[in-house]
Backbone bond lengths (Angstrom), bond angles and torsions (degrees), N, CA, C in turn:
res aa  C-N    CA-C-N  psi(-1)  N-CA   C-N-CA  omega(-1)  CA-C   N-CA-C  phi
1 M - - - 1.458 - - 1.531 108.43 -
2 N 1.294 115.00 138.93 1.466 120.74 -177.15 1.540 110.04 -69.16
3 P 1.352 116.46 144.26 1.477 120.53 -175.84 1.530 113.50 -58.54
4 R 1.321 117.93 -35.98 1.467 120.41 179.60 1.531 110.39 -63.57
5 I 1.327 116.92 -44.26 1.480 121.11 179.93 1.529 109.33 -63.00
6 R 1.330 117.28 -43.01 1.474 119.98 177.21 1.519 110.63 -59.72
7 R 1.323 117.04 -42.54 1.471 120.92 179.51 1.525 110.70 -64.46
8 L 1.330 117.67 -44.58 1.466 120.64 179.02 1.530 110.80 -60.62
9 Q 1.324 117.32 -41.76 1.464 120.68 178.38 1.531 110.61 -64.66
10 S 1.315 116.41 -43.93 1.462 120.86 178.83 1.527 110.71 -62.56
11 D 1.330 116.63 -45.15 1.469 120.25 178.26 1.522 110.98 -58.46
12 H 1.318 116.40 -43.74 1.463 119.50 -178.67 1.524 110.98 -62.92
13 Q 1.321 117.45 -43.02 1.462 120.58 178.66 1.529 110.77 -62.50
14 R 1.328 116.81 -43.18 1.463 121.04 -178.27 1.529 111.33 -67.33
15 V 1.330 117.19 -43.19 1.469 120.90 179.88 1.528 109.92 -65.14
16 T 1.316 116.58 -44.04 1.459 120.61 -179.90 1.533 110.83 -60.45
17 A 1.322 116.30 -45.56 1.468 120.00 179.76 1.529 111.43 -68.09
18 A 1.319 117.14 -41.69 1.465 120.97 -175.59 1.523 112.98 -65.51
19 F 1.331 116.90 -36.13 1.459 119.10 -172.16 1.525 114.02 -114.16
20 A 1.324 117.11 14.05 1.469 120.53 179.94 1.525 111.89 -57.60
21 N 1.324 117.24 -38.19 1.466 120.72 -177.26 1.521 112.47 -127.32
22 H 1.316 116.90 23.20 1.466 120.13 -177.75 1.525 109.47 -72.49
23 P 1.324 117.96 133.62 1.465 120.21 -177.33 1.534 114.15 -74.56
24 R 1.341 118.19 -14.92 1.463 120.41 -173.27 1.522 115.02 -122.99
25 I 1.323 117.96 -19.94 1.466 122.03 -176.07 1.524 107.70 -124.41
26 R 1.325 115.45 124.84 1.473 120.19 -175.86 1.522 109.37 -135.09
27 I 1.320 116.00 132.45 1.463 121.05 174.57 1.525 106.44 -81.05
28 V 1.338 116.23 117.78 1.464 121.62 -176.64 1.518 110.80 -90.07
29 E 1.333 116.31 -39.44 1.466 120.13 -175.63 1.521 109.14 -155.28
30 V 1.322 115.64 144.51 1.456 121.73 171.08 1.521 107.25 -123.80
31 I 1.331 115.50 144.71 1.459 120.81 -177.27 1.517 107.49 -128.30
32 G 1.334 115.48 127.95 1.455 122.23 180.00 1.508 111.31 106.58
33 T 1.344 114.42 158.55 1.455 121.08 177.66 1.516 107.77 -133.01
34 P 1.318 118.92 102.76 1.458 127.85 -4.84 1.528 110.79 -70.32
35 P 1.323 117.80 163.33 1.464 121.15 -175.07 1.531 113.80 -60.12
36 E 1.334 114.24 133.91 1.463 122.41 173.36 1.529 110.76 -115.70
37 R 1.324 116.26 -9.14 1.462 121.22 -179.17 1.526 108.25 -138.05
38 Y 1.325 114.48 133.55 1.467 121.54 179.24 1.522 108.78 -124.60
39 I 1.322 115.94 136.83 1.453 122.23 169.57 1.528 105.03 -109.37
40 V 1.330 115.27 125.60 1.461 121.65 -172.32 1.523 109.47 -124.31
41 E 1.318 116.38 137.96 1.461 121.24 174.47 1.519 108.21 -105.70
42 L 1.335 115.36 130.15 1.457 122.74 -178.05 1.525 108.37 -117.97
43 S 1.307 116.72 118.63 1.467 121.98 -178.93 1.524 109.33 -103.81
44 V 1.321 114.79 83.02 1.462 122.07 -178.44 1.526 108.88 -141.25
45 R 1.327 115.51 158.04 1.473 120.35 175.89 1.516 109.53 -72.67
46 S 1.329 115.58 128.31 1.453 121.19 178.77 1.517 108.20 -150.31
47 L 1.327 115.56 -177.74 1.459 120.81 178.34 1.520 109.69 -110.03
48 V 1.333 114.48 138.92 1.456 122.29 -177.84 1.525 107.82 -122.29
49 P 1.349 117.85 131.39 1.461 119.13 179.11 1.522 111.61 -59.91
50 E 1.334 114.82 144.59 1.469 120.40 178.03 1.521 107.27 -147.37
51 G 1.310 116.64 121.77 1.456 120.19 -178.10 1.517 110.78 72.59
52 D 1.323 116.50 -165.10 1.460 120.67 -176.51 1.520 113.47 -74.23
53 N 1.310 118.33 -40.81 1.458 120.29 -175.67 1.522 113.79 -129.19
54 G 1.304 117.55 7.23 1.457 119.77 -175.50 1.514 113.31 -106.50
55 F 1.313 115.00 179.14 1.456 122.26 175.97 1.520 107.77 -157.41
56 R 1.300 115.04 165.22 1.457 122.52 177.03 1.522 107.58 -139.65
57 E 1.305 115.65 169.34 1.457 119.17 177.32 1.523 109.39 -79.21
58 G 1.304 115.91 141.03 1.463 122.69 174.37 1.514 108.70 -131.57
59 T 1.327 116.66 156.67 1.459 118.81 -177.07 1.522 114.65 -128.45
60 T 1.319 118.56 -6.43 1.462 120.26 178.93 1.519 108.32 -129.52
61 H 1.328 115.55 122.89 1.459 121.63 -174.46 1.519 109.26 -135.01
62 R 1.328 115.61 151.67 1.463 120.46 175.56 1.518 110.02 -123.40
63 A 1.325 114.35 139.66 1.460 121.48 178.29 1.526 108.72 -128.95
64 E 1.323 114.97 154.26 1.457 122.26 176.40 1.528 107.97 -117.77
65 I 1.319 115.52 132.91 1.458 122.42 176.95 1.523 106.07 -118.34
66 F 1.337 116.57 123.40 1.462 121.74 -179.97 1.521 108.76 -118.96
67 L 1.326 115.58 128.75 1.462 122.05 -179.22 1.534 107.62 -103.01
68 S 1.325 116.20 106.30 1.466 121.81 -174.64 1.525 111.49 -71.72
69 L 1.325 116.04 176.16 1.462 120.92 178.02 1.522 112.15 -63.39
70 D 1.340 117.57 -23.76 1.467 121.94 178.74 1.531 112.81 -87.32
71 Y 1.321 117.77 -2.39 1.455 121.89 179.42 1.521 108.74 -69.95
72 P 1.298 121.72 137.09 1.460 129.29 9.64 1.540 114.74 -93.92
73 R 1.338 117.45 2.37 1.471 118.12 178.09 1.519 110.90 -61.69
74 R 1.315 117.07 -35.72 1.467 122.51 176.09 1.523 108.06 -106.64
75 P 1.329 117.06 150.21 1.476 119.24 -177.83 1.524 111.80 -68.73
76 P 1.316 116.20 157.14 1.462 119.95 173.63 1.527 109.96 -61.62
77 F 1.319 115.27 151.63 1.462 120.69 172.45 1.524 105.97 -90.57
78 C 1.323 117.10 125.53 1.459 122.23 -176.42 1.518 109.51 -124.30
79 R 1.319 116.27 136.29 1.459 120.76 174.78 1.515 109.36 -146.90
80 M 1.330 114.60 151.39 1.463 120.23 175.43 1.524 108.32 -82.88
81 M 1.305 116.30 139.05 1.463 121.84 175.31 1.526 109.86 -94.43
82 T 1.315 116.56 -18.64 1.460 122.19 175.25 1.529 106.53 -113.79
83 P 1.326 118.25 146.49 1.470 120.06 -177.24 1.525 112.30 -66.17
84 V 1.335 114.78 142.60 1.458 121.88 179.86 1.523 108.26 -139.90
85 Y 1.318 116.16 144.12 1.470 123.29 177.56 1.519 107.14 -104.49
86 H 1.332 116.96 98.66 1.461 122.50 -175.35 1.516 109.55 -152.56
87 P 1.326 118.60 142.83 1.465 120.67 -178.25 1.532 114.19 -58.13
88 N 1.313 118.33 -31.48 1.457 121.40 -172.86 1.519 113.73 -109.14
89 I 1.331 115.27 20.45 1.466 120.55 179.65 1.517 108.21 -135.51
90 D 1.343 115.88 129.61 1.460 120.26 170.04 1.527 107.07 -125.38
91 P 1.316 118.84 176.64 1.469 119.24 -175.48 1.533 114.97 -59.99
92 Q 1.328 118.02 -23.23 1.464 120.13 -176.97 1.525 114.39 -102.02
93 K 1.325 118.08 -12.43 1.459 118.41 -169.79 1.525 112.14 -158.09
94 I 1.333 114.49 146.59 1.457 122.42 167.06 1.521 105.35 -109.82
95 C 1.306 116.84 123.05 1.463 120.54 177.87 1.524 107.46 -80.05
96 I 1.324 116.16 104.55 1.463 120.29 -175.31 1.522 112.64 -88.79
97 G 1.303 116.74 6.81 1.457 120.34 177.20 1.514 111.41 118.10
98 D 1.304 114.13 161.54 1.460 120.01 -176.64 1.518 113.23 -83.53
99 H 1.301 116.71 -19.89 1.464 119.12 -172.57 1.523 110.39 -119.65
100 W 1.318 116.48 100.55 1.451 122.30 176.20 1.521 107.46 -104.50
101 S 1.298 117.03 137.43 1.459 120.07 172.49 1.521 108.31 -124.65
102 A 1.324 115.40 147.59 1.460 120.86 -177.91 1.524 112.25 -59.75
103 G 1.337 117.13 -21.02 1.455 120.35 -179.91 1.518 114.83 -78.86
104 Q 1.322 117.94 -11.56 1.462 120.02 179.11 1.519 109.63 -70.25
105 G 1.310 116.18 143.55 1.449 120.68 -178.27 1.521 112.81 -101.22
106 L 1.314 115.78 158.76 1.464 120.81 177.58 1.528 112.93 -64.62
107 P 1.339 120.31 -37.72 1.463 117.71 177.93 1.526 112.65 -56.02
108 M 1.332 117.68 -44.29 1.466 119.97 179.48 1.522 111.15 -65.76
109 L 1.324 117.78 -36.26 1.464 121.17 177.72 1.532 110.46 -61.55
110 L 1.319 117.66 -43.97 1.467 120.94 -179.78 1.528 110.93 -65.80
111 V 1.313 117.10 -39.14 1.465 120.52 175.82 1.523 109.76 -63.32
112 R 1.331 117.00 -42.35 1.476 120.78 -179.37 1.531 111.02 -62.27
113 I 1.329 117.70 -40.31 1.469 120.58 177.97 1.537 109.87 -63.76
114 A 1.329 117.15 -42.97 1.467 120.28 178.06 1.529 110.47 -63.05
115 E 1.329 117.69 -39.29 1.462 120.71 177.22 1.531 111.14 -64.97
116 M 1.318 116.77 -35.62 1.462 119.70 176.49 1.529 109.85 -63.04
117 L 1.319 116.46 -45.03 1.461 119.62 -177.61 1.521 112.00 -59.41
118 T 1.322 117.21 -35.65 1.474 121.01 -179.66 1.528 112.49 -83.98
119 Y 1.326 116.54 0.74 1.464 122.71 -176.22 1.521 111.89 65.35
120 Q 1.321 118.16 24.44 1.459 120.61 168.69 1.524 108.56 -74.88
121 S 1.334 115.77 -21.60 1.456 122.10 -179.89 1.527 108.79 -138.57
122 Y 1.319 115.51 125.74 1.468 120.48 175.45 1.519 109.11 -164.32
123 N 1.321 116.40 156.79 1.459 122.63 179.62 1.525 107.61 -131.68
124 T 1.315 116.34 115.86 1.465 120.02 -179.82 1.521 112.35 -92.93
125 K 1.335 117.64 -1.72 1.467 120.73 -176.53 1.529 113.00 -82.44
126 S 1.320 118.60 -28.41 1.471 121.08 176.83 1.534 108.71 -138.10
127 P 1.336 115.61 69.30 1.465 119.76 -172.25 1.527 113.56 -79.22
128 L 1.328 114.38 153.88 1.458 121.77 166.90 1.525 109.81 -87.93
129 N 1.332 116.45 -25.42 1.463 122.94 179.21 1.531 107.97 -125.73
130 G 1.339 115.73 97.29 1.457 121.31 -176.68 1.517 113.37 -62.24
131 Q 1.321 116.85 -36.23 1.468 120.83 -179.87 1.532 110.14 -64.57
132 A 1.333 116.83 -43.58 1.469 120.61 178.43 1.528 110.45 -66.99
133 A 1.333 117.25 -35.41 1.468 120.37 177.94 1.522 110.55 -64.07
134 A 1.330 116.58 -44.11 1.470 120.27 178.74 1.528 110.15 -62.36
135 W 1.332 116.78 -42.07 1.469 120.27 178.86 1.530 110.15 -62.24
136 A 1.333 117.25 -44.37 1.469 120.60 -178.92 1.526 110.97 -62.06
137 E 1.334 117.22 -41.51 1.468 119.61 178.81 1.521 111.84 -64.44
138 E 1.327 116.94 -37.30 1.466 121.28 -179.23 1.531 112.51 -76.80
139 N 1.330 116.85 -17.60 1.468 120.55 -173.91 1.522 112.73 -124.45
140 E 1.309 117.12 31.32 1.468 120.79 -179.34 1.524 112.60 -54.22
141 D 1.312 116.36 -32.41 1.468 120.27 -178.97 1.529 112.45 -69.23
142 R 1.324 118.27 -15.90 1.471 122.59 179.41 1.530 112.21 -96.59
143 L 1.332 115.88 1.05 1.459 120.13 -174.31 1.524 110.42 -113.29
144 P 1.308 118.55 149.18 1.451 127.42 0.62 1.527 112.26 -73.20
145 L 1.307 115.68 162.38 1.461 121.13 178.21 1.521 110.50 -68.85
146 E 1.320 114.63 -29.49 1.459 121.29 -179.31 1.523 106.70 -150.80
147 Q 1.311 117.34 127.89 1.466 121.78 179.13 1.521 107.63 -106.52
148 V 1.316 115.09 99.81 1.460 120.05 -177.38 1.526 108.23 -143.53
149 D 1.331 116.76 144.00 1.462 121.50 177.39 1.527 107.38 -82.88
150 L 1.310 115.96 98.87 1.453 121.48 -176.99 1.531 112.47 -78.94
151 S 1.335 116.71 -12.07 1.455 120.02 -179.74 1.532 112.48 -91.95
152 A 1.313 117.31 -6.17 1.467 121.25 -175.33 1.524 111.61 -53.80
153 G 1.312 115.33 118.60 1.450 121.34 173.98 1.516 116.04 77.89
154 C 1.341 118.58 2.71 1.463 116.65 -175.13 1.513 114.27 -120.61
155 L 1.327 119.33 -5.55 1.457 120.34 -178.35 1.520 110.89 -107.20
156 D 1.327 113.67 151.52 1.485 120.90 -179.56 1.504 111.09 -56.53
């Protein structure tokens, strides 16, 4: 069996086990055999764009994780399916960080995305959304929006 297929199967088993009973992160759909695409629902406090320059709080978000043919050598492609107001997220991409290693697992990636949504994790130095970065810098005292251990009970 090819190493990529073994990795995809292993990832699917780990993600399924990690989030089977998670109160905030739920796998909604998997596509492929073994799965190469995941649709994930994240139930966390975050900011959602509203109008031209505003935003409001939102609590239910969906993200798509796509594992390319170069995965795990290359990082997964991640994008939000629901709008989010965050320095490191734009409509086409979630910036999951500059340093991806093949040893990182999908469960930790999903936790990291949920932490980003709650503003437990953000980078204003190289933003995808400059307006959200400026807001985060001006409102550091209001962040994170929610302080919760999203990895509790779900990581190896």
